[in-house]
C-alpha positions as CSV (number, residue, x, y, z in Angstrom):
1,M,-0.7,17.2,-4.4
2,E,1.4,20.3,-4.7
3,V,4.0,18.3,-7.5
4,A,4.3,15.0,-9.4
5,N,6.7,13.5,-11.6
6,A,6.0,10.4,-14.2
7,S,7.9,7.9,-16.2
8,L,8.7,5.8,-12.9
9,L,9.2,2.3,-13.9
10,D,5.8,1.1,-12.3
11,E,3.7,1.6,-9.1
12,A,5.4,-1.3,-7.4
13,T,9.4,0.7,-7.7
14,A,7.8,3.4,-7.2
15,A,6.3,2.8,-4.3
16,A,9.9,1.5,-3.3
17,E,11.1,4.8,-3.9
18,A,8.9,6.5,-1.7
19,M,9.7,4.2,1.4
20,T,13.5,5.1,0.8
21,M,12.5,9.7,0.1
22,C,10.2,8.5,3.4
23,H,13.9,6.8,5.2
24,S,15.7,10.4,3.9
25,L,13.5,12.3,5.5
26,K,13.5,10.8,8.9
27,E,17.0,10.3,9.4
28,G,17.4,7.9,13.0
29,R,14.1,6.0,12.2
30,N,14.3,2.4,10.5
31,T,11.4,1.1,10.5
32,F,8.9,0.9,7.6
33,F,4.4,-0.2,7.7
34,V,3.3,-1.9,4.8
35,S,-0.7,-2.8,5.2
36,E,-1.1,-6.0,4.5
37,D,-3.8,-5.3,2.0
38,C,-1.5,-3.8,-0.4
39,H,-1.3,-5.7,-3.7
40,P,0.6,-8.4,-3.4
41,Q,3.5,-7.2,-5.9
42,V,3.9,-4.0,-3.8
43,I,4.7,-5.5,-0.8
44,D,7.6,-7.8,-2.1
45,V,9.1,-5.3,-3.9
46,V,9.4,-3.3,-1.0
47,I,10.3,-6.0,1.3
48,T,13.6,-6.5,-1.3
49,R,13.9,-2.7,-1.7
50,A,14.0,-2.4,2.1
51,K,17.1,-5.9,2.5
52,A,19.6,-4.4,0.7
53,L,19.1,-1.2,3.2
54,A,18.2,-3.2,6.3
55,I,15.3,-1.3,7.1
56,Q,13.0,-2.8,9.2
57,I,9.3,-3.6,7.1
58,V,6.5,-3.6,9.2
59,T,3.2,-5.9,7.6
60,S,-0.4,-5.9,9.2
61,A,-3.8,-4.2,9.1
62,H,-3.5,-0.5,9.3
63,D,-6.1,-0.2,11.7
64,S,-4.5,-1.7,14.3
65,F,-1.0,-0.5,13.7
66,Q,0.8,1.7,16.5
67,F,3.1,4.3,15.2
68,N,6.0,5.0,17.7
69,D,9.4,7.2,17.3
70,Q,11.7,4.6,15.3
71,V,9.0,4.5,12.4
72,F,9.1,6.5,9.7
73,G,6.8,6.2,6.9
74,A,3.8,4.3,6.0
75,L,2.2,2.6,2.8
76,V,-0.9,1.9,2.2
77,Q,-3.6,1.0,-0.7
78,Y,-6.8,3.2,-2.3
79,P,-8.5,1.3,-3.1
80,N,-6.9,-2.2,-1.7
81,T,-5.9,-4.9,-3.2
82,W,-9.4,-6.1,-2.7
83,G,-11.1,-3.3,-4.0
84,E,-12.0,-2.0,-0.5
85,I,-12.3,2.3,0.0
86,H,-10.7,3.0,3.5
87,D,-10.8,6.6,4.6
88,Y,-7.0,6.8,6.1
89,S,-7.6,10.2,7.6
90,A,-7.4,8.5,11.2
91,F,-4.5,6.8,10.5
92,I,-2.6,9.9,8.6
93,E,-4.1,11.5,11.3
94,S,-1.5,9.5,13.8
95,A,0.9,8.9,11.8
96,H,2.2,12.8,12.0
97,K,1.9,12.9,15.3
98,A,4.1,9.9,15.7
99,G,6.5,11.9,12.7
100,A,6.0,9.4,10.0
101,L,4.7,10.5,6.6
102,V,2.8,8.5,4.7
103,T,2.2,7.3,1.2
104,V,-0.6,6.2,-0.8
105,A,-0.6,3.4,-3.6
106,A,-3.6,5.2,-5.6
107,D,-5.6,4.7,-8.6
108,L,-5.5,7.0,-11.8
109,L,-9.2,6.1,-12.7
110,S,-10.6,5.2,-9.4
111,L,-9.5,9.1,-8.4
112,T,-12.0,10.8,-10.7
113,L,-15.1,10.2,-8.4
114,L,-12.9,9.5,-4.7
115,R,-11.6,11.5,-3.1
116,P,-7.7,12.0,-3.5
117,P,-5.3,11.5,-1.1
118,G,-3.9,14.8,-1.6
119,E,-6.9,16.4,0.8
120,F,-7.0,13.3,3.4
121,G,-3.8,14.2,4.4
122,A,-1.0,12.0,2.8
123,D,2.2,12.9,1.8
124,I,3.3,11.0,-1.4
125,A,0.8,9.3,-4.0
126,V,1.9,7.0,-6.2
127,G,0.2,4.5,-8.8
128,S,1.0,2.7,-11.6
129,A,-0.5,4.9,-15.3
130,Q,-1.4,1.4,-16.8
131,R,-5.2,1.8,-16.3
132,F,-5.2,4.8,-17.2
133,G,-5.1,4.7,-21.3
134,V,-1.9,2.5,-22.0
135,P,-4.0,-0.9,-22.9
136,L,-2.7,-4.7,-21.4
137,G,-1.5,-5.1,-24.8
138,Y,1.5,-3.2,-24.9
139,G,3.1,-5.4,-22.8
140,G,4.7,-3.8,-19.7
141,P,5.8,-2.8,-16.9
142,H,4.3,0.5,-17.2
143,A,5.1,4.3,-16.1
144,A,4.2,5.4,-12.4
145,F,3.4,8.6,-11.1
146,F,5.0,9.8,-8.0
147,A,3.3,13.0,-6.4
148,T,4.7,14.9,-3.1
149,R,4.2,18.1,-1.6
150,D,6.7,21.8,-2.7
151,A,9.0,21.2,0.0
152,F,10.1,17.7,-0.6
153,K,10.9,17.9,-4.6
154,R,14.5,18.0,-4.5
155,H,14.4,14.4,-2.6
156,M,11.9,13.1,-5.5
157,P,13.2,10.2,-7.8
158,G,12.8,10.6,-11.8
159,R,12.3,14.1,-13.5
160,I,10.0,17.3,-13.5
161,V,9.1,19.4,-15.8
162,G,9.0,22.7,-15.5
163,V,8.1,26.1,-17.7
164,S,10.5,28.0,-19.0
165,K,11.7,30.4,-22.2
166,D,13.2,29.7,-25.2
167,S,15.8,31.5,-26.8
168,R,12.3,34.3,-28.3
169,G,11.1,34.7,-25.0
170,K,8.7,32.2,-26.3
171,P,7.4,29.5,-23.0
172,A,9.3,25.7,-23.0
173,L,9.3,23.2,-21.5
174,R,11.9,21.1,-20.3
175,L,13.1,18.7,-17.6
176,S,14.2,21.8,-14.3
177,L,15.0,18.7,-12.0
178,Q,16.9,15.3,-12.6
179,T,17.6,13.9,-9.8
180,R,18.7,10.4,-11.0
181,E,22.1,8.7,-11.0
182,Q,22.4,9.1,-14.6
183,H,22.1,12.9,-14.2
184,I,23.9,14.0,-11.2
185,R,26.5,12.5,-9.0
186,R,25.9,9.1,-7.6
187,E,26.5,10.5,-4.5
188,K,23.7,12.5,-4.4
189,A,20.9,10.9,-5.9
190,T,17.9,10.8,-5.1
191,S,17.4,6.6,-7.5
192,N,19.9,4.7,-9.4
193,I,16.7,3.4,-11.6
194,C,17.7,4.6,-14.9
195,T,14.7,2.8,-16.3
196,A,12.1,5.3,-17.2
197,Q,8.8,4.6,-19.7
198,A,8.4,8.5,-20.8
199,L,6.8,6.4,-24.1
200,L,3.7,5.9,-22.2
201,A,3.7,8.8,-19.7
202,N,2.5,10.8,-22.5
203,I,0.4,8.1,-23.5
204,A,-1.3,8.5,-20.7
205,S,-1.3,12.4,-20.4
206,M,-2.2,12.2,-23.8
207,Y,-5.4,10.5,-23.2
208,A,-6.5,12.4,-20.3
209,C,-6.4,15.3,-22.9
210,Y,-8.3,13.8,-25.5
211,H,-11.2,12.2,-23.6
212,G,-10.9,15.8,-20.7
213,A,-12.5,15.6,-16.4
214,E,-16.4,15.1,-17.9
215,G,-14.8,12.3,-20.0
216,L,-13.0,10.9,-17.1
217,R,-15.0,10.8,-14.5
218,H,-18.3,9.4,-17.0
219,M,-15.8,6.0,-17.4
220,G,-14.7,5.8,-13.7
221,Q,-18.5,6.0,-13.1
222,R,-19.1,3.0,-15.8
223,V,-16.3,0.8,-14.9
224,H,-18.1,1.5,-10.9
225,V,-20.8,0.8,-12.6
226,L,-20.2,-2.4,-14.1
227,T,-18.7,-3.7,-11.2
228,Q,-21.9,-2.9,-9.6
229,V,-23.7,-5.3,-11.7
230,L,-20.8,-8.2,-11.6
231,A,-20.9,-8.2,-7.9
232,K,-24.8,-8.9,-7.9
233,S,-24.8,-11.6,-10.9
234,L,-21.9,-13.3,-9.1
């Protein structure tokens, strides 16, 4: 993905934010597909948000769903709630042919080993940083990430950090794009959720810096091997 931000409230809320973003990009359409294999809490939050916006939600198996000219977007889970890994390339191709956008709710640590959503055509990727250096003992919710194409950046919820220059002409990081209700006028806002998980997002980013690409891949492989051992034992 070309643009990403962090510190959204949690994975389920980020998925609901993705739905509203797709809705704003595809005016005149009112149906959103949610795979039945998404995590239960993700499905519940998306449905709750959709009710307030009078959006129709269709929940079924992704491989049997037929797109039409009323569907503005779709949401799938990768890996899904049962731990299965599907190739969504054909599904995403069908969605794009019908003029719909696709959001993939993904797991960060698994993406050190799996093909990333941006490579098989996803328009938006969301997920939780909890499984990326933030222990369960820290409580919750946990920081979510939101990634998309550069063309959609002004429709993204949350904030984007960009590279600027300080008063001495040296590189500096600053909040370059803020689109939430507490930052700009309400009618121009992309989100009204003001709670941010900036501290936990920073912990997750430092976790990545500390371990590096090889370290993260090693952890992903270790989780996979231990899961195989558990499956065989059961």
